[in-house]
C-alpha positions as a Python dict, from the first residue, in 0.01 Angstrom:
ca = {
    (1, 'M'): (0, 0, 0),
    (2, 'N'): (44, -216, -303),
    (3, 'T'): (314, -475, -180),
    (4, 'A'): (332, -661, -517),
    (5, 'V'): (697, -663, -610),
    (6, 'P'): (770, -524, -1020),
    (7, 'L'): (834, -800, -1252),
    (8, 'S'): (1150, -620, -1335),
    (9, 'V'): (1314, -641, -954),
    (10, 'S'): (1215, -996, -979),
    (11, 'I'): (1425, -1058, -1269),
    (12, 'L'): (1688, -887, -1158),
    (13, 'V'): (1706, -1031, -785),
    (14, 'A'): (1733, -1378, -970),
    (15, 'V'): (2026, -1246, -1222),
    (16, 'F'): (2216, -1122, -936),
    (17, 'V'): (2218, -1441, -765),
    (18, 'V'): (2291, -1676, -1059),
    (19, 'L'): (2600, -1381, -1155),
    (20, 'M'): (2702, -1409, -790),
    (21, 'I'): (2678, -1796, -749),
    (22, 'L'): (2889, -1777, -1075),
    (23, 'L'): (3157, -1530, -969),
    (24, 'M'): (3173, -1692, -610),
    (25, 'R'): (3508, -1764, -653),
    (26, 'T'): (3628, -1491, -809),
    (27, 'F'): (3502, -1250, -529),
    (28, 'L'): (3633, -1474, -271),
    (29, 'Q'): (3996, -1463, -397),
    (30, 'L'): (3931, -1065, -477),
    (31, 'L'): (3848, -1006, -80),
    (32, 'P'): (4157, -974, 39),
    (33, 'F'): (4228, -749, -248),
    (34, 'I'): (3937, -516, -184),
    (35, 'A'): (4031, -507, 210),
    (36, 'D'): (4377, -407, 135),
    (37, 'S'): (4249, -100, -83),
    (38, 'F'): (4021, 2, 209),
    (39, 'M'): (4314, 11, 465),
    (40, 'R'): (4583, 163, 272),
    (41, 'A'): (4612, 373, -52),
    (42, 'R'): (4877, 158, -202),
    (43, 'G'): (4645, -147, -188),
    (44, 'S'): (4449, 39, -432),
    (45, 'N'): (4764, 83, -673),
    (46, 'A'): (4836, -318, -574),
    (47, 'L'): (4555, -411, -715),
    (48, 'E'): (4594, -222, -1035),
    (49, 'N'): (4908, -407, -1063),
    (50, 'S'): (4754, -715, -1184),
    (51, 'V'): (4566, -749, -1490),
    (52, 'R'): (4349, -1042, -1347),
    (53, 'V'): (4263, -863, -1010),
    (54, 'S'): (4145, -577, -1186),
    (55, 'R'): (3961, -730, -1443),
    (56, 'D'): (3793, -928, -1179),
    (57, 'R'): (3728, -615, -951),
    (58, 'N'): (3574, -437, -1220),
    (59, 'T'): (3338, -740, -1319),
    (60, 'V'): (3215, -796, -954),
    (61, 'A'): (3156, -366, -983),
    (62, 'L'): (2942, -421, -1291),
    (63, 'V'): (2754, -672, -1120),
    (64, 'M'): (2710, -485, -785),
    (65, 'M'): (2527, -230, -978),
    (66, 'L'): (2168, -454, -1004),
    (67, 'P'): (2198, -473, -565),
    (68, 'A'): (2261, -125, -550),
    (69, 'F'): (1976, -17, -784),
    (70, 'L'): (1744, -258, -567),
    (71, 'L'): (1804, -112, -248),
    (72, 'S'): (1804, 255, -412),
    (73, 'F'): (1464, 141, -522),
    (74, 'R'): (1336, -49, -208),
    (75, 'Y'): (1402, 204, 30),
    (76, 'R'): (1377, 576, -167),
    (77, 'L'): (1756, 613, -101),
    (78, 'Y'): (1716, 857, -437),
    (79, 'D'): (1375, 980, -419),
    (80, 'P'): (1356, 1316, -614),
    (81, 'T'): (1018, 1408, -689),
    (82, 'F'): (1009, 1334, -1088),
    (83, 'V'): (1093, 960, -967),
    (84, 'A'): (889, 931, -694),
    (85, 'A'): (565, 1032, -880),
    (86, 'Y'): (610, 644, -1055),
    (87, 'T'): (567, 336, -945),
    (88, 'G'): (682, -31, -986),
    (89, 'D'): (871, -39, -1328),
    (90, 'A'): (885, 267, -1433),
    (91, 'R'): (1047, 373, -1084),
    (92, 'L'): (1281, 166, -1104),
    (93, 'W'): (1446, 186, -1444),
    (94, 'L'): (1408, 633, -1378),
    (95, 'I'): (1628, 531, -1102),
    (96, 'G'): (1900, 333, -1278),
    (97, 'A'): (1883, 633, -1583),
    (98, 'C'): (1951, 867, -1320),
    (99, 'F'): (2233, 682, -1152),
    (100, 'T'): (2364, 626, -1563),
    (101, 'G'): (2355, 953, -1579),
    (102, 'Y'): (2578, 1035, -1320),
    (103, 'L'): (2853, 764, -1418),
    (104, 'I'): (2842, 908, -1749),
    (105, 'L'): (2893, 1252, -1612),
    (106, 'R'): (3222, 1133, -1392),
    (107, 'L'): (3359, 945, -1722),
    (108, 'F'): (3329, 1267, -1856),
    (109, 'I'): (3516, 1453, -1651),
    (110, 'Y'): (3731, 1225, -1548),
    (111, 'L'): (3828, 1183, -1959),
    (112, 'L'): (3827, 1564, -1986),
    (113, 'L'): (4088, 1628, -1702),
    (114, 'K'): (4288, 1281, -1755),
    (115, 'P'): (4675, 1410, -1814),
    (116, 'R'): (4858, 1385, -2109),
    (117, 'R'): (5216, 1238, -1939),
    (118, 'R'): (5231, 1045, -1626),
    (119, 'Y'): (4894, 960, -1531),
    (120, 'E'): (4929, 604, -1397),
    (121, 'Y'): (4811, 725, -1020),
    (122, 'Y'): (4538, 944, -1216),
    (123, 'Q'): (4396, 659, -1360),
    (124, 'V'): (4401, 441, -997),
    (125, 'A'): (4247, 691, -827),
    (126, 'H'): (3989, 636, -1068),
    (127, 'H'): (3965, 305, -1035),
    (128, 'A'): (3949, 304, -707),
    (129, 'S'): (3587, 425, -704),
    (130, 'Y'): (3510, 73, -831),
    (131, 'T'): (3664, -115, -551),
    (132, 'F'): (3477, 99, -303),
    (133, 'F'): (3140, 60, -469),
    (134, 'I'): (3172, -305, -406),
    (135, 'I'): (3218, -202, -45),
    (136, 'L'): (2935, 29, -2),
    (137, 'V'): (2686, -236, -183),
    (138, 'L'): (2844, -509, 48),
    (139, 'L'): (2795, -347, 344),
    (140, 'A'): (2477, -255, 267),
    (141, 'L'): (2354, -584, 164),
    (142, 'F'): (2411, -693, 493),
    (143, 'T'): (2327, -402, 685),
    (144, 'A'): (1957, -460, 500),
    (145, 'G'): (1991, -770, 569),
    (146, 'I'): (2008, -775, 941),
    (147, 'L'): (1797, -474, 984),
    (148, 'S'): (1533, -685, 829),
    (149, 'V'): (1528, -990, 1029),
    (150, 'F'): (1459, -711, 1298),
    (151, 'K'): (1196, -556, 1111),
    (152, 'V'): (1338, -212, 1120),
    (153, 'E'): (1107, 51, 974),
    (154, 'D'): (1210, 183, 648),
    (155, 'Q'): (1261, 526, 756),
    (156, 'T'): (1562, 410, 985),
    (157, 'M'): (1694, 191, 773),
    (158, 'R'): (1733, 479, 492),
    (159, 'M'): (1902, 647, 772),
    (160, 'V'): (2152, 411, 854),
    (161, 'L'): (2237, 336, 483),
    (162, 'Y'): (2280, 720, 420),
    (163, 'I'): (2533, 713, 724),
    (164, 'E'): (2752, 408, 554),
    (165, 'T'): (2758, 551, 231),
    (166, 'A'): (2873, 874, 376),
    (167, 'V'): (3136, 685, 598),
    (168, 'V'): (3253, 484, 362),
    (169, 'Y'): (3275, 787, 117),
    (170, 'L'): (3446, 996, 345),
    (171, 'V'): (3697, 701, 339),
    (172, 'F'): (3727, 657, -51),
    (173, 'L'): (3787, 1054, -92),
    (174, 'I'): (4096, 1005, 148),
    (175, 'R'): (4223, 729, -30),
    (176, 'R'): (4169, 928, -327),
    (177, 'T'): (4346, 1175, -231),
    (178, 'Q'): (4655, 1018, -98),
    (179, 'I'): (4667, 784, -406),
    (180, 'L'): (4668, 1166, -617),
    (181, 'S'): (4936, 1313, -397),
    (182, 'L'): (5155, 1068, -506),
    (183, 'S'): (5191, 1205, -822),
    (184, 'C'): (5077, 1585, -793),
    (185, 'N'): (5120, 1869, -557),
    (186, 'H'): (4823, 1952, -279),
    (187, 'F'): (4703, 2221, -469),
    (188, 'R'): (4657, 2029, -792),
    (189, 'T'): (4524, 1716, -594),
    (190, 'F'): (4268, 1928, -432),
    (191, 'L'): (4153, 2073, -765),
    (192, 'Y'): (4118, 1742, -912),
    (193, 'L'): (3970, 1635, -586),
    (194, 'C'): (3710, 1860, -645),
    (195, 'A'): (3644, 1824, -1014),
    (196, 'L'): (3649, 1448, -993),
    (197, 'E'): (3460, 1384, -700),
    (198, 'L'): (3247, 1681, -547),
    (199, 'I'): (3089, 1753, -842),
    (200, 'P'): (2929, 1465, -981),
    (201, 'S'): (2829, 1384, -603),
    (202, 'A'): (2664, 1731, -593),
    (203, 'A'): (2514, 1667, -889),
    (204, 'L'): (2354, 1377, -758),
    (205, 'I'): (2212, 1557, -468),
    (206, 'V'): (2101, 1860, -573),
    (207, 'S'): (1878, 1607, -822),
    (208, 'A'): (1740, 1484, -515),
    (209, 'V'): (1689, 1726, -310),
    (210, 'V'): (1552, 2011, -571),
    (211, 'L'): (1409, 1811, -898),
}
């Protein structure tokens, strides 16, 4: 088995480390808001009400895309046939392209369904995904680090990361439902949730299993 680390991986790791050092103070100040958003729906609303905090959250979420790609690459968390056929840098960039497509699909549906009036909570619910993405990546990094110390097999690591992803995503769906329900009736909230979350997620899962 070829264990050589692709050049792109080394570069992305170095970039991530440098960015996190530069953003460490911002990240620590952001943590209470992230924890509050995880624990209650109105925590996301409080976060969005601060322009500075929401901007810092967006910046950290963008940086967290780097370790998300790296974890997906290292443990083959997203590994459809058309991606698995490649190795090294090519596989890493294909994973990045696929997740970029997923994010574009989410954004397109969000903009397509955005209400013309009273869209504040709709926007808060959308931006909550950035907060929960940070939570998921932090948890995955911590888990990968701890389990790597004990030399856990990749298959077991992958299963643990899948379970963590499912749990965080479930909490996110609950919080997003609660946020949307502040301005929508139950039926409309359900329709929004199906369109905004289930369709993009289903597309990602199907591409991983079928393609």
